[in-house]
N, C-alpha and C positions, 0 to 999 in steps of 0.2 A: 559594726565592727564582727569580726571573727569571734565565734564562743570558742574558749579552749577546748582542744580534745579530752574527753574523759577517759580516763585509764582505767581498764578493767583488773579490779581486786585480784592479786594472786590465788585467794582463797576460792575464789569464783572458779578459776581455771583447775585447782585441783578437785572441786566438788564436781565439774563435768567431765574431767577424767576418769574419776571412782564410777560416776553414774554411766559412763560409756563402756567401762569394763564389766558392770554387773550386768548389764544389759547385752553385752558380748557373751558373757557366761550362761547366763539364762537361756539365751539363744541356742549355744551349743548342747546345753543338757536337753531341751526340747529336741533340737536334731537327732540327739544319740537316741532319745525314747522314743520319737517316732520311727526312727529305722530298726531298731530293735524288736519294736513292736512288730512292725511288717516281717522282720525275719522270722520271730517267733511263729507268727500266723503262717508263713509259707511253709513252716516246719511241721507246724500241726496239720494242715492240708496232706502234706507229702504222707505224713504218718496216717492220718484217716484213709487216706486213696489206698494205701499198701495193706490197712487191715481188712478193707472192704474186698480188695483183689486176693487178699488169703481166705478169707471168709467164703468168698465164691468160687473158690477153685475146689474141685472133686477130691473126696476125702481118698480116693482107692488112685491119684495121679504119681503117687511116691515122690512129689517134690515138697510137700511139707510134711508136719508131724514127726513122731518118734520114728514110724519104721522110715521115711527117706532119709533121715538124718543118721540112722542105724547101719542104712545100706551104703552110706557114701565113705563110710571110714573106714580105712584098710589096716587090717589087722595081719601080723606076720603068722603064717601057719606055723612055721619051726619053732619060733618062739626063743630061739638062740639069739646070742648078741655077737 
């Protein structure tokens, strides 16, 4: 004879649903953390590269430092408005 089909309890389905939602949320958090870390490391590498470039530039080049900044600011000679 055929055995009757065993029906799964609705509470089991709710437990499976909650487990799936929690697993998806954990996966999203891990993905965001990893992608945020990669973005942070890329910014740090760019900052370190620009600092090395700025440090290796000659002091009298006029592109860095206070002298280069002051020379690039336009000041009106007449002072009138």
